[in-house]
N, C-alpha and C positions, 0 to 999 in steps of 0.2 A: 240696398235692394228696395225697389218700390213694391210695397205690399198692397196698397190700395191707392187709386187715383180717381177721386170723384170731384164734381164741381165744388162741393162744400168741404172736402177733406182730402188730405194727402197723408198717407202713413208710410214711412220709410223705416227700414231696419238696417242698422250698420253693424254687420257681423264682427268687423275688426274691433270696434270699440264697444260693442254690446249695448247699443243705444236704440231705443224705439222712439221715433220722432213723429208726433202728430201735429199737422198744421191745419187748423180750422180756417176756412175761407169765409163761412157764414153758418148760422144756425139753420139746420135743415128740417127742423120739426122734431118733436119728441121721439117719435118712432125710429127715424134714421139716426138720430143722435145716440140713443141708447144701443141700437144695433151696432153702430160703429165703435162705441166704447167697448162693447162686449167682444167685438172682433179684435180690437187692439189688446184687450185682456187676454184672449185666447192665444194671440201671437206671443205676448210676453211669456205666457206659460210654456208654449211649445218651443220657443227659442231660448228659454231661460235667460231672459233679458234682465240686466242689472240696472240699467239707467233708462229713465223715461223722461222725455221732454214734450210738454204740451204747449204749443204756441197758439194762444187764443186771442190775440190782440184784435182780430177782426170779428170775433164772435161776441155779439152784444146782447142778444135777445133770448137766452136760454130761459125756459120756464121754471117757475118755483118748484114744481113737481119733479123736474129733472134734478134739481139739487137734492131734493128729498130722496129720490131713487139713488143717486150717486152715494149719498152718505149712508143710507140704510141697506142697500143691495150691492152696488157695484164696488164701493170702497172696501167693505169687508173681504170681498173676493180678491181685490188687489193686494191686500196685506198677505195673502197666502202665496204670493209669487216670490221669486228670488230678488225682487227689486231692492236696491240699496239706496238709490237716490231718485227723487222725483222733482222735476223742475217745472214750474208753470210760468209762462211769459204772458203777463196780463196787459190789457190796454191801460194806458196811463190814467185815463179819466175815471176808472173804477177800481184802481189798485187797492185802496184801503178797504172799500166796501167788499170786494171779492175775497181778500185775504180773511177778513172777519167771518164772511159766510162759510168758507171752506173749513176754517179752524173751529168755529163754534158748532158746526153741524156734525163734525166727526166725533163719534162716541167711542173714542179709543184712548185709553190712558197713556199707553206708550206705543209709539209706532216702531215697526221693525226697520224703517228706513227714514232718511231725511226728506223733508219737503222744503224747497226754496221757491220763492216767488220773485219774479223779475219784471221790470218795465221794459 
């Protein structure tokens, strides 16, 4: 089911497989980026989503303050959802850098779900 269709982002929810799928087309600016992630988070809560896929191969210019917001505000909220597996599909040219950023900024000793990164 299509939950959001914007020029910069598509959010789909697959009820049968319990997957929330986000496909970012481009970085829309900090305000819309954070609003969209909060919308997806609320969908995950309301639908009791178990699997989350973030396809960000076309998103290249997120701001450093967005990474701070994700790690300090958004991610702790994500942990409180029923998510069991979180997959991030990264652009090939920034794979190692992004994996390092995500993992180093998370201030969580044990995650309640798996995170996988893909090219």
